[in-house]
C-alpha positions in Angstrom: 12.4 32.1 24.9 16.0 33.5 24.9 18.7 32.1 22.7 20.6 30.8 25.7 17.9 28.4 26.8 17.9 27.2 23.1 21.7 26.5 23.6 21.3 24.7 26.8 18.6 22.6 26.0 20.6 21.5 22.7 23.6 21.0 25.0 21.9 18.6 27.3 20.1 16.6 24.2 23.6 16.3 22.8 24.9 14.9 26.2 22.1 12.6 26.5 22.4 11.5 22.8 26.0 9.6 23.4 25.1 5.6 23.5 27.3 3.0 23.5 27.3 0.8 20.1 25.9 -2.6 20.8 28.5 -3.9 18.1 32.1 -2.0 18.9 31.4 -0.9 22.5 32.4 2.4 21.3 30.2 5.8 21.7 27.9 6.7 18.9 25.8 10.3 18.5 22.4 9.1 18.4 19.1 11.0 18.9 17.1 7.8 20.6 17.1 5.5 23.1 16.3 1.7 22.4 13.0 1.7 23.5 12.5 4.8 21.0 14.1 2.5 18.4 11.7 -0.6 18.9 9.0 2.3 18.9 10.1 4.0 15.6 10.0 0.3 13.8 6.7 -0.5 15.2 5.6 3.0 14.2 7.0 2.5 10.4 5.8 -1.0 10.3 2.3 -0.4 9.0 3.6 1.6 6.4 5.7 -1.1 5.1 3.1 -3.4 5.0 0.5 -1.2 3.0 3.1 0.2 0.7 4.1 -3.6 -0.1 1.8 -6.1 0.7 2.6 -9.0 3.0 2.9 -12.4 1.0 0.1 -14.4 1.8 1.9 -18.0 2.6 2.1 -18.5 6.1 4.4 -21.6 5.8 7.2 -19.7 4.0 6.7 -16.7 6.3 7.1 -19.2 9.3 10.3 -20.6 7.7 11.8 -17.3 7.2 11.1 -16.1 10.8 12.5 -19.3 11.9 15.6 -19.1 9.9 16.1 -15.2 10.6 15.4 -15.9 14.5 18.6 -18.7 14.4 20.9 -15.8 13.1 19.3 -13.2 15.4 19.9 -15.3 18.3 23.6 -15.1 17.6 23.7 -11.6 17.0 25.2 -8.7 19.0 21.4 -7.7 20.1 19.8 -11.0 21.0 17.4 -9.4 23.3 15.7 -7.9 20.9 12.4 -9.6 19.2 12.9 -9.8 15.6 10.1 -9.9 13.1 11.0 -11.1 9.6 8.4 -10.5 6.8 8.2 -11.6 3.3 6.7 -8.7 1.5 4.3 -9.0 -1.9 7.1 -7.4 -4.4 8.4 -8.7 -7.2 11.5 -6.4 -7.0 14.7 -7.7 -5.8 15.5 -6.2 -2.4 15.5 -6.5 1.4 15.7 -4.1 4.1 15.4 -3.4 8.0 13.9 -0.8 10.0 15.2 0.0 13.3 14.4 -2.2 16.5 14.4 -5.9 14.9 11.9 -5.0 11.8 13.1 -7.0 8.7 11.7 -7.3 5.2 12.5 -9.4 2.4 10.7 -9.4 -0.9 9.6 -12.8 -2.7 11.2 -11.4 -5.7 14.8 -11.7 -4.1 13.6 -15.3 -2.9 13.0 -16.6 -6.4 17.0 -15.9 -7.2 18.4 -17.5 -4.0 19.3 -20.9 -4.1 19.8 -22.4 -0.6 18.9 -21.7 3.1 22.7 -20.6 3.6 22.2 -17.5 0.5 18.6 -16.6 2.5 20.8 -16.4 5.7 23.4 -14.2 3.9 20.7 -11.4 3.2 19.0 -11.6 6.4 22.4 -11.7 8.3 23.4 -8.4 6.4 20.0 -6.9 7.4 20.3 -7.9 10.8 23.8 -6.2 10.8 22.2 -3.1 10.0 20.0 -3.3 13.2 22.4 -4.4 15.4 24.8 -1.5 14.4 21.7 0.6 14.5 22.7 2.1 11.0 19.0 3.6 10.4 19.6 5.4 14.2 22.6 6.6 13.3 21.6 8.0 9.9 18.4 9.6 11.1 20.5 11.4 14.1 22.7 12.7 11.7 19.9 14.1 9.6 18.3 15.9 12.5 21.7 17.2 14.0 21.4 20.7 13.0 18.2 20.9 14.4 18.0 18.9 17.8 15.5 20.6 19.5 13.3 20.1 16.6 14.0 16.5 16.9 12.4 16.4 20.4 9.0 17.3 19.1 9.3 14.7 16.0 9.7 12.1 18.1 5.8 12.0 19.2 5.4 10.3 15.6 8.8 9.0 15.5 8.0 6.0 13.2 6.3 8.0 10.4 9.0 10.5 10.3 11.6 8.2 10.3 10.5 6.0 7.5 9.6 9.4 5.5 13.3 10.9 6.2 15.5 7.8 5.8 13.1 5.6 3.0 15.9 6.0 0.5 18.5 4.8 2.8 16.4 2.1 4.0 15.7 0.6 0.8 18.7 1.5 -0.9 21.8 1.4 1.4 23.8 3.2 4.0 26.8 4.3 2.1 30.0 1.9 1.6 31.3 2.1 5.2 28.1 0.9 6.8 27.1 -1.8 4.0 30.7 -3.2 4.6 29.7 -3.3 8.2 26.5 -4.9 7.7 28.7 -7.7 5.4 30.9 -8.2 8.0 28.2 -8.8 10.8 26.3 -10.9 8.3 29.2 -13.0 7.7 30.1 -13.6 11.6 26.1 -14.3 12.4 26.4 -16.9 9.5 29.4 -18.8 11.0 28.0 -18.6 14.5 24.9 -20.4 13.2 26.6 -23.0 11.7 26.8 -21.6 8.0 29.6 -21.0 6.3 30.7 -17.0 5.7 31.4 -18.2 2.1 27.4 -18.0 1.6 27.8 -14.1 1.8 30.2 -14.3 -1.2 28.2 -16.8 -3.2 24.8 -15.0 -2.7 26.7 -11.9 -3.9 27.7 -13.4 -7.4 23.9 -14.2 -7.8 22.7 -10.9 -7.2 25.4 -9.5 -9.0 24.4 -11.2 -12.3 21.0 -10.1 -11.6 21.9 -6.6 -11.2 23.7 -6.2 -14.5 21.2 -8.0 -16.0 18.4 -5.5 -14.8 20.4 -2.5 -15.8 20.7 -3.7 -19.1 17.2 -4.4 -19.3 16.2 -1.2 -17.7 18.4 0.7 -20.4 16.3 -0.9 -23.1 12.9 -0.2 -21.7 13.8 3.0 -20.6 13.4 3.3 -16.8 15.4 3.0 -13.8 16.9 -0.2 -12.6 15.5 -2.0 -9.4 18.2 -3.6 -7.6 18.9 -4.9 -4.0 21.1 -2.7 -2.2 22.9 -5.3 0.0 26.2 -6.9 -0.4 27.4 -5.0 -3.4 25.8 -1.9 -4.1 29.0 0.1 -2.6 31.5 -2.3 -3.7 32.4 -5.1 -6.4 32.8 -8.6 -5.7 36.4 -8.4 -6.1 36.8 -5.6 -3.7 39.7 -6.8 -1.1 38.1 -5.3 1.9 35.0 -7.3 1.3 37.0 -10.4 0.8 38.9 -10.1 4.3 35.6 -9.0 6.4 34.0 -12.3 4.9 37.3 -14.3 5.8 37.7 -13.1 9.4 34.2 -14.7 10.1 35.9 -18.1 9.9 37.2 -17.6 13.3 33.6 -17.7 14.5 32.9 -21.1 12.7 31.2 -23.9 14.9 32.4 -27.5 15.0 29.3 -28.7 13.2 29.7 -29.1 9.4 28.6 -25.9 7.4 24.6 -25.9 6.6 23.8 -25.3 3.1 20.1 -26.3 3.0 19.7 -26.2 -1.0 17.0 -28.8 -1.1 15.1 -27.6 2.1 15.0 -23.9 0.3 13.8 -25.2 -3.0 11.0 -27.2 -1.4 10.0 -24.1 0.7 10.0 -21.8 -2.5 8.4 -24.4 -4.6 5.0 -22.6 -6.1 5.9 -19.1 -5.1 4.5 -16.4 -7.0 6.8 -14.9 -9.8 6.6 -11.5 -11.2 3.2 -9.8 -11.0 0.9 -10.7 -8.1 -2.9 -11.4 -8.9 -3.6 -9.2 -6.2 -2.8 -5.9 -8.2 -2.9 -7.7 -11.4 -0.5 -9.7 -14.1 0.9 -8.2 -16.9 1.5 -10.4 -20.0 3.1 -8.4 -22.9 0.7 -5.7 -23.7 -2.2 -7.1 -21.9 -3.2 -6.8 -18.2 -5.6 -9.2 -16.4 -6.7 -8.5 -13.0 -8.2 -11.6 -10.9 -9.6 -9.7 -8.0 -11.4 -7.1 -9.9 -12.5 -9.4 -13.1 -11.2 -7.5 -15.9 -8.6 -7.5 -18.9 -7.6 -4.8 -20.7 -5.0 -4.5 -24.0 -2.7 -1.9 -24.6 -0.7 -1.0 -27.5 1.9 -3.3 -28.6 5.4 -2.8 -27.9 4.6 -0.5 -25.2 6.1 -1.1 -21.9 3.8 -1.6 -18.9 4.3 -0.6 -15.0 1.9 -2.0 -12.7 1.3 -0.5 -9.4 -1.4 -0.7 -7.1 -3.3 2.3 -8.0 -2.7 2.5 -11.7 -1.3 0.7 -14.7 1.1 3.0 -17.1 2.0 2.6 -20.5 4.8 4.3 -22.3 5.8 4.0 -26.2 9.1 2.7 -27.0 10.1 6.2 -27.8 9.0 7.6 -24.7 7.0 10.5 -26.2 3.3 8.9 -25.6 1.9 7.6 -22.5 -1.3 6.2 -21.1 -2.6 5.6 -17.6 -5.3 3.6 -16.4 -7.2 4.1 -13.0 -10.2 2.7 -11.1 -12.6 3.9 -8.7 -15.8 2.4 -7.0 -18.8 3.8 -8.2 -21.1 4.7 -5.1 -24.2 6.5 -7.3 -25.8 5.5 -10.4 -24.6 8.6 -12.5 -23.9 8.3 -16.2 -20.0 8.1 -17.4 -20.8 11.8 -18.6 -21.8 12.8 -15.2 -18.8 11.1 -13.5 -16.5 13.1 -16.0 -18.4 16.5 -15.1 -18.8 15.9 -11.4 -16.2 13.5 -10.4 -13.0 14.4 -12.6 -14.3 18.2 -12.9 -13.5 18.0 -16.8 -15.4 19.5 -19.7 -14.2 17.4 -22.6 -14.0 18.7 -26.3 -15.3 16.5 -28.9 -17.2 14.3 -26.5 -19.0 11.0 -26.8 -19.1 7.2 -26.2 -16.2 4.8 -27.0 -17.0 3.6 -30.1 -17.1 -0.5 -30.3 -17.6 -1.1 -27.0 -21.1 -2.3 -25.5 -20.0 -0.9 -22.0 -21.2 2.3 -20.7 -18.4 4.8 -21.7 -17.7 8.6 -22.2 -14.6 10.2 -24.2 -13.0 13.3 -25.2 -10.1 15.8 -25.1 -9.2 17.9 -22.1 -6.3 20.3 -21.4 -4.6 18.9 -18.5 -1.9 21.3 -16.4 0.0 18.0 -15.1 1.1 15.2 -17.5 4.7 13.9 -18.2 5.0 16.3 -20.6 3.4 19.4 -18.8 0.3 21.1 -20.1 -1.0 18.8 -22.8 -4.1 18.1 -24.4 -5.1 14.5 -23.2 -7.5 11.9 -24.4 -9.9 11.2 -21.3 -12.1 7.9 -21.5 -14.3 6.5 -18.8 -15.7 3.2 -19.1 -18.0 1.4 -16.5 -17.5 -2.4 -15.8 -19.0 -4.1 -12.8 -20.1 -0.9 -10.9 -16.6 0.4 -11.0 -15.5 3.4 -13.2 -12.0 2.6 -15.3 -10.5 6.0 -16.3 -8.2 6.2 -19.2 -5.9 9.4 -19.6 -3.5 9.1 -22.6 -1.3 12.0 -24.0 1.7 12.7 -26.0 4.8 15.1 -26.4 3.2 16.9 -28.9 -0.3 17.7 -30.5 0.8 15.5 -33.7 1.7 12.6 -31.4 -1.6 12.6 -29.8 -3.3 12.7 -33.1 -1.0 9.7 -34.1 -1.4 7.7 -31.3 -5.3 8.6 -30.7 -6.8 5.4 -32.2 -4.3 3.2 -30.4 -5.5 5.2 -27.1 -9.2 4.3 -27.9 -8.6 1.0 -28.8 -7.2 0.4 -25.5 -10.4 2.0 -23.6 -12.8 0.0 -26.2 -10.8 -3.2 -25.0 -12.0 -3.2 -21.5 -14.2 -6.7 -20.5 -14.5 -8.9 -17.9 -12.5 -11.9 -18.0 -13.3 -14.5 -20.1 -13.2 -18.1 -19.1 -10.1 -18.7 -20.8 -8.4 -15.9 -19.4 -8.9 -16.7 -15.9 -5.7 -18.7 -15.6 -3.8 -15.8 -17.2 -4.9 -13.8 -14.0 -3.2 -16.3 -11.6 0.2 -14.8 -12.5 3.2 -16.9 -13.1 4.8 -19.1 -10.2 8.3 -20.8 -9.2 8.0 -24.5 -10.0 11.0 -27.0 -8.8 11.7 -30.0 -11.4 14.4 -32.5 -11.9 16.3 -31.3 -15.0 16.4 -34.4 -17.9 18.9 -35.7 -19.7 19.2 -33.2 -22.7 17.3 -30.6 -20.9 18.8 -26.8 -21.6 17.8 -23.6 -20.5 16.8 -22.5 -24.2 14.6 -25.4 -24.4 13.2 -24.9 -21.1 12.8 -21.4 -22.1 10.5 -22.1 -25.2 8.1 -23.7 -23.0 8.0 -20.9 -20.4 5.1 -18.2 -20.4 7.8 -15.6 -19.4 7.4 -13.5 -22.3 10.6 -11.7 -22.4 14.2 -12.5 -21.8 12.7 -16.0 -20.8 16.2 -17.9 -21.0 18.1 -15.1 -19.3 15.6 -15.2 -16.4 15.9 -19.3 -16.0 19.6 -19.0 -16.1 19.6 -16.2 -13.4 17.1 -17.6 -10.8 19.3 -20.9 -11.1 22.8 -19.6 -10.6 23.7 -20.4 -14.1 24.1 -17.2 -15.7 25.5 -16.4 -18.6 26.1 -19.3 -19.9 25.4 -22.7 -17.6 23.3 -25.5 -18.0 21.5 -27.9 -16.1 22.8 -31.2 -15.0 20.5 -34.4 -15.4 18.8 -34.9 -11.9 19.6 -31.5 -10.5 16.7 -29.6 -8.8 16.2 -26.6 -10.9 13.6 -23.4 -10.7 11.4 -23.1 -13.7 8.5 -20.8 -14.1 5.2 -21.9 -14.9 
C-alpha cells in the first residue's frame, strides 16, 4: 500500500479520535469510543480477578458495591454501570480499569477507619474513570503507531491491561492524580460526606507508606504502596489542599456522614495478611490449608508468598530458596520425576535424609537463577499425590556449601498439617473490640500473633501512629 494511503488512514483516525472529556467538556485525543472503553474494561477484568483473586465475603462485597454506587451516581459519568470488587490481596492498593471497573484490596480496607475514608479511596478511583485517564494514557502510548492501534482493538482489554498495568496499579502522574483527588473530593461532597475525608485518609495511608518503606528497606525488597492520594504529592501540598477545599461548594444540606461504627462492623473478621487460599507465613514457617502441608525455612530468612511459589532469602541476600508444587498424574518415582519432568541430571543424587516421604535430591547446574548460572540444590518430595520441588542456590560455590544443610533441612521439614497446626493455616483476621481502661498498643501487641512490628501495625490500622493510644471504650481493630 502506498505511503500516502497509510497517512490518509492515520489522518482519519486522528480526526475521529477527538472526543469530549466528560469532566472538563474540552476535547481529548483518545483512540477509543465509550463502547470500546467498556469493552476494554470487560476484557481486562478476568485478568485482574485471576491475578489477585476475589475476596470471599459476599456481605463485604455488597457493602463496597453499595457505597461505590452512591458515589458513582453523583459523578460526571453516572450513566456507566460501575462494578466495585474487593480483591484478595494483602497489599495496600486500589485501582481502576476503563469503563467503570474498580478494585480495592482487602489490605487497604484494614487501614481505613470509616465509611467516609472508604469513599475517599473509591471516589479517587472513580475520578480516574470519569476523566478517562487510562484511555488517555493508552492513546498517547499508541499515538506513534496509529494504524497499528486499529488491529490491537480486536483484543483491547488484554492489550490495554498489559500496556498500562504499571500506570493502573502505580498511578498516572502528578497532574492526573491531582485531578482524581479533586473529582473524588467533589463526589464525596455531593454524596453527603465531607471532602476533608480525602485529607484524613491521606494521613492514614501516608503513615503506612513511610512505615512500609522503612520495613522494605530493612527486609531488602521493594515497598508496596497505594498510588492514590499521595504518590505524587505530600500532604502539605498547597494544590492538593486547594482542590479538596474547592469541593466544599458541593456539600449537601445534610450533616456529613462518617460511618465509623458501620464500617468497622463490616470489616470485623476480615482476613489480615496472607490468605489461607495461597498459604500463610508465620516467621520462618509456611502453612497451607487447602493443600494440607507445612514447611519450615531457615530462621531469619524473609519469605515471599505468591500463588505459584514460596521464596526465601537470607538477610545478606546472597542465598535464595524457592519451593513450587505440581500435581502428580502418573505414578513415577521422585527420581523419574526429576529426570523426565524437570529434565535434570543431578550430581551426588539420593533421597533426602531424615524424611519418610518419597524424595530425591542432588546438585544441578541451572542457567537461570537470581545469581546467573549457578550450581543449585534440587530436591523433590512427594506428599498427597503432589510433588514439592525445592530449588536453592547461592551467589558463590562456598555459599552453596555453607547453606546446603539448611536447604536440605527445609526439604526434610515438609509434612502434612498436624492437628495443632491447622488453625495456623487459617491465617489472621481483623477483630474489632472495645478498648478497656489501661489498654495500650504495647500490651495488645504482646497478645498479638503478628510476629513482626505488631505494635506499629496496631497503631497504623487504628490511625494512632506513631505514638497514640486507645481511649477506654473506643472501638479499635486488633489482629487475632
